[in-house]
Rosetta silent file (secondary structure, phi, psi, omega in degrees, C-alpha in Angstrom):
SEQUENCE: MRTTRKGKVKLQRGDVQVGSFIFHAEKDHYKLTDINGVFSVRVSGYTTIGVMMRAALDAPKENETFLHNYAAVMYNALSAVPDMEFLAAVNDAAVSAVERHKDMYGVVDEIGEERDAEILQEEKELEEATHEARMEILGHD
SCORE:     score description
SCORE:     0.000 S_00000001
   1 L     0.000  143.710  169.119   98.883  113.584  101.263 S_00000001
   2 E  -155.914  157.274 -172.376   99.339  111.417  104.089 S_00000001
   3 E  -101.705  131.634  179.639   97.435  108.847  106.127 S_00000001
   4 L   -73.499  163.430  172.426   96.900  109.254  109.794 S_00000001
   5 L   -50.219  -37.983  178.967   97.215  106.416  112.316 S_00000001
   6 L   -82.923   10.140  178.900   93.529  106.037  112.216 S_00000001
   7 L    76.516   15.797  176.137   93.661  105.579  108.403 S_00000001
   8 L   -88.116  147.188  178.087   92.152  108.924  107.556 S_00000001
   9 E   -89.696  135.317  177.202   93.617  110.940  104.734 S_00000001
  10 E  -118.458  123.537 -178.903   95.021  114.352  105.647 S_00000001
  11 L   -76.995  153.597  173.456   95.652  116.686  102.771 S_00000001
  12 L  -104.932  165.839 -169.013   98.639  118.729  102.696 S_00000001
  13 L   -59.519  130.867  179.792   98.654  122.485  101.800 S_00000001
  14 L    99.833  -28.415 -179.783   98.009  122.823   98.087 S_00000001
  15 L   -58.931  138.386  169.246   96.394  119.261   97.703 S_00000001
  16 E  -124.830  128.325 -178.553   93.232  119.059   95.862 S_00000001
  17 E   -99.157  136.164  170.313   90.842  116.143   96.437 S_00000001
  18 E  -139.292  112.312 -175.754   88.307  115.251   93.797 S_00000001
  19 L    65.195 -126.689  178.301   86.276  112.252   94.601 S_00000001
  20 L   -97.739   21.479  179.625   88.608  109.460   95.662 S_00000001
  21 E  -122.930  150.963  179.125   91.726  111.084   93.979 S_00000001
  22 E  -131.510  132.468  175.704   94.136  113.635   95.290 S_00000001
  23 E   -96.091  133.936  178.863   96.182  115.858   93.176 S_00000001
  24 E  -133.218  121.053 -174.249   99.521  117.096   94.719 S_00000001
  25 E   -87.330  130.521  173.067  101.700  119.898   93.276 S_00000001
  26 L  -109.894 -179.330 -178.146  105.486  119.333   93.717 S_00000001
  27 L   -50.993  -60.365 -176.140  108.274  121.691   92.620 S_00000001
  28 L  -110.971   -3.283 -168.406  108.268  120.474   88.955 S_00000001
  29 E  -132.130  165.357  174.294  105.685  117.804   88.948 S_00000001
  30 E  -131.277  127.312 -179.982  102.143  116.991   89.635 S_00000001
  31 E  -100.287  133.733  168.235  101.297  113.712   91.439 S_00000001
  32 E  -114.395  118.574  177.142   97.919  111.910   91.272 S_00000001
  33 E  -131.553  167.245  169.981   96.984  109.264   93.751 S_00000001
  34 E   -95.724  158.169 -169.979   93.981  107.567   95.042 S_00000001
  35 L   -70.878  -12.575  175.382   93.002  108.019   98.626 S_00000001
  36 L   -91.464   -9.243  173.096   93.863  104.397   99.333 S_00000001
  37 L    74.274   21.301  178.220   97.407  104.778   98.113 S_00000001
  38 L   -83.275  -35.340 -177.438   97.054  101.911   95.619 S_00000001
  39 L  -125.085  145.738  174.900   97.731  104.001   92.536 S_00000001
  40 E  -151.281  147.668  175.743   99.914  107.051   91.762 S_00000001
  41 E  -140.774  140.540 -176.082  101.110  108.750   88.673 S_00000001
  42 E  -127.743  127.882  175.838  103.523  111.687   88.454 S_00000001
  43 E  -122.158  149.992  178.384  103.873  114.080   85.409 S_00000001
  44 E   -69.359  144.829  179.118  106.268  116.914   84.744 S_00000001
  45 L   -73.391  -18.597 -176.915  104.898  120.348   84.870 S_00000001
  46 L   -82.755   -9.308  177.293  106.909  121.081   81.644 S_00000001
  47 L   -76.828  172.106  168.881  104.805  118.604   79.567 S_00000001
  48 H   -61.010  -42.569  178.436  101.665  119.560   77.846 S_00000001
  49 H   -75.590  -27.046  174.457   99.501  117.741   80.302 S_00000001
  50 H   -62.963  -52.294 -179.659  101.548  119.229   83.205 S_00000001
  51 H   -60.439  -36.412  176.966  100.757  122.673   81.916 S_00000001
  52 H   -65.857  -37.402 -177.104   97.137  121.800   81.584 S_00000001
  53 H   -66.252  -49.262 -177.288   97.124  120.197   85.104 S_00000001
  54 H   -54.276  -40.163 -177.897   98.600  123.383   86.512 S_00000001
  55 H   -71.542  -41.348 -179.424   95.799  125.530   84.922 S_00000001
  56 H   -70.179  -35.802 -179.439   93.160  123.160   86.186 S_00000001
  57 H   -72.409  -23.699  178.935   94.617  123.008   89.726 S_00000001
  58 H   -68.316  -25.127  179.508   94.805  126.764   89.779 S_00000001
  59 L  -143.765   65.803 -170.274   91.054  126.809   89.720 S_00000001
  60 L   -51.187  -46.318 -177.586   89.901  123.365   91.064 S_00000001
  61 L   -61.184  -42.234 -177.922   86.263  124.119   91.532 S_00000001
  62 L   -79.477  -12.798 -177.659   85.708  125.280   87.937 S_00000001
  63 L  -116.756   22.655 -173.708   87.771  122.312   86.620 S_00000001
  64 H   -64.176  -43.674  170.184   86.440  119.582   88.983 S_00000001
  65 H   -56.194  -48.095  176.992   84.861  117.645   86.086 S_00000001
  66 H   -62.782  -50.246  175.978   87.987  117.655   84.067 S_00000001
  67 H   -60.138  -41.509  175.805   90.125  116.667   87.000 S_00000001
  68 H   -63.866  -46.935  177.865   87.844  113.855   88.054 S_00000001
  69 H   -63.641  -41.596  171.671   87.512  112.481   84.582 S_00000001
  70 H   -55.993  -48.714 -178.718   91.385  112.667   84.029 S_00000001
  71 H   -61.546  -48.232 -179.395   91.919  110.925   87.327 S_00000001
  72 H   -56.086  -48.233 -170.284   89.232  108.207   86.654 S_00000001
  73 H   -67.595  -44.598 -178.107   90.641  107.532   83.172 S_00000001
  74 H   -68.224  -34.687  172.005   94.232  107.321   84.318 S_00000001
  75 H   -62.490  -49.898  179.406   93.320  105.046   87.320 S_00000001
  76 H   -63.302  -51.420 -173.724   91.321  102.713   84.946 S_00000001
  77 H   -65.152  -34.973  179.089   93.812  102.717   82.265 S_00000001
  78 H   -84.125  -15.269  179.138   96.822  102.146   84.618 S_00000001
  79 H  -100.852  -10.338  179.889   95.018   99.566   86.780 S_00000001
  80 L   -81.803  151.055  173.626   93.684   97.317   84.088 S_00000001
  81 L   -86.125  112.867 -173.074   95.634   94.212   83.097 S_00000001
  82 L   -77.725  144.340  164.819   96.319   95.069   79.341 S_00000001
  83 L  -116.381 -178.753 -173.764   96.046   92.676   76.382 S_00000001
  84 H   -69.840  -37.372  179.907   97.102   93.664   72.945 S_00000001
  85 H   -58.225  -46.554  177.511   93.512   94.873   71.994 S_00000001
  86 H   -61.546  -48.046  177.605   93.556   97.279   74.991 S_00000001
  87 H   -58.109  -47.304 -177.892   97.119   98.604   74.254 S_00000001
  88 H   -66.912  -38.588 -176.506   96.137   99.282   70.614 S_00000001
  89 H   -70.735  -39.171 -177.756   92.799  101.062   71.562 S_00000001
  90 H   -70.856  -36.602 -179.602   94.554  103.272   74.201 S_00000001
  91 H   -68.183  -36.575 -179.530   97.397  104.089   71.800 S_00000001
  92 H   -68.050  -33.890 -179.970   94.891  104.888   68.981 S_00000001
  93 H   -70.274  -42.178 -174.308   93.005  107.164   71.399 S_00000001
  94 H   -67.469  -44.212 -179.304   96.203  108.913   72.487 S_00000001
  95 H   -61.365  -42.280  178.971   97.269  109.408   68.870 S_00000001
  96 H   -65.366  -41.706  175.732   93.875  110.802   67.870 S_00000001
  97 H   -53.156  -49.364  177.611   93.979  113.294   70.817 S_00000001
  98 H   -62.004  -36.375 -178.818   97.253  114.684   69.599 S_00000001
  99 H   -63.005  -34.491 -176.725   96.045  114.794   66.063 S_00000001
 100 H   -74.347  -26.710 -176.807   92.965  116.808   67.338 S_00000001
 101 L  -135.140   56.599 -178.760   95.300  119.296   69.168 S_00000001
 102 H   -51.387  -44.329 -173.091   98.431  119.491   67.099 S_00000001
 103 H   -59.328  -40.840 -179.231   99.019  123.172   68.111 S_00000001
 104 H   -57.832  -30.790 -171.761   99.177  122.215   71.835 S_00000001
 105 H  -103.539   -1.640 -171.933  101.929  119.578   71.102 S_00000001
 106 L    59.703   27.362  174.985  103.789  121.737   68.408 S_00000001
 107 L   -66.720  120.856  172.713  102.994  119.130   65.685 S_00000001
 108 L  -110.294  123.398 -178.012  103.823  120.314   62.269 S_00000001
 109 L   -64.205  -45.265 -177.796  102.355  118.224   59.337 S_00000001
 110 L  -134.170  135.775  167.907  105.094  119.122   56.947 S_00000001
 111 L  -118.521  142.021  174.973  108.553  120.706   57.463 S_00000001
 112 L   -71.923  170.097  179.024  110.480  121.773   54.484 S_00000001
 113 H   -58.666  -36.209 -175.770  113.900  120.576   53.537 S_00000001
 114 H   -70.953  -41.355  176.705  115.479  123.864   54.888 S_00000001
 115 H   -68.269  -32.951  175.808  113.876  123.439   58.359 S_00000001
 116 H   -61.590  -43.659  178.280  114.815  119.812   58.374 S_00000001
 117 H   -66.987  -37.325 -179.950  118.464  120.812   57.762 S_00000001
 118 H   -56.207  -51.122 -174.585  118.235  123.490   60.520 S_00000001
 119 H   -61.365  -47.662  177.904  116.937  120.843   62.924 S_00000001
 120 H   -56.385  -40.145 -177.437  119.639  118.377   62.065 S_00000001
 121 H   -71.613  -36.434  174.480  122.348  121.076   62.421 S_00000001
 122 H   -59.397  -49.204 -176.667  120.885  122.025   65.895 S_00000001
 123 H   -68.622  -29.420  173.716  121.028  118.475   66.987 S_00000001
 124 H   -72.724  -43.984 -179.395  124.565  118.076   65.726 S_00000001
 125 H   -64.905  -38.028  176.395  125.770  121.174   67.526 S_00000001
 126 H   -54.521  -51.897 -174.775  123.977  119.879   70.703 S_00000001
 127 H   -63.271  -37.223  176.303  125.684  116.524   70.444 S_00000001
 128 H   -72.663  -24.579  179.830  129.096  118.326   69.958 S_00000001
 129 H   -82.611  -31.992  178.693  128.690  120.602   72.910 S_00000001
 130 H   -71.557  -35.528  177.248  127.577  117.632   75.040 S_00000001
 131 H   -74.653  -42.916  176.250  130.654  115.663   73.946 S_00000001
 132 H   -53.401  -49.278 -179.414  132.951  118.651   74.642 S_00000001
 133 H   -59.783  -48.506 -174.974  131.371  119.128   78.156 S_00000001
 134 H   -71.531  -30.825  175.628  131.792  115.472   78.939 S_00000001
 135 H   -62.572  -45.957  176.330  135.371  115.449   77.787 S_00000001
 136 H   -64.224  -40.112 -172.369  136.158  118.514   79.985 S_00000001
 137 H   -78.258  -49.171 -178.829  134.474  117.195   82.962 S_00000001
 138 H   -93.104  -17.762 -179.375  135.495  113.506   82.762 S_00000001
 139 L    74.038   14.945  171.918  138.493  113.655   80.510 S_00000001
 140 L  -161.014  176.280  170.139  137.080  110.903   78.309 S_00000001
 141 L   -76.921    0.000    0.000  133.818  109.749   76.539 S_00000001
């Protein structure tokens, strides 16, 4: 999206406008802005919401209600001056959404001791590999 000298919004190829909001696909991200340029948010295409956004933007007419509601909620949530009650309510709503869709987020209620040990070992190996690479490249920690 860009604004012309006359103040009109000109969409770029691939942009999707829904009401007063514009979705713009970047290489690995999706950007949401309002047409006045007051608000913007950018999400990775590799996150759960990024994957969902890609699917919605692939068929914007069929997903117009979702896209508009998502944009309006993000605009309202990120434009409000938060107090503690607001922050608690938003956090509770986000946690509830994850709880309702655990499979989308890869949330597992219980992992056994064996899987926990595997995860710890994987993290240890990753840290060791990172340390070795750092030593090789920089010659120090």
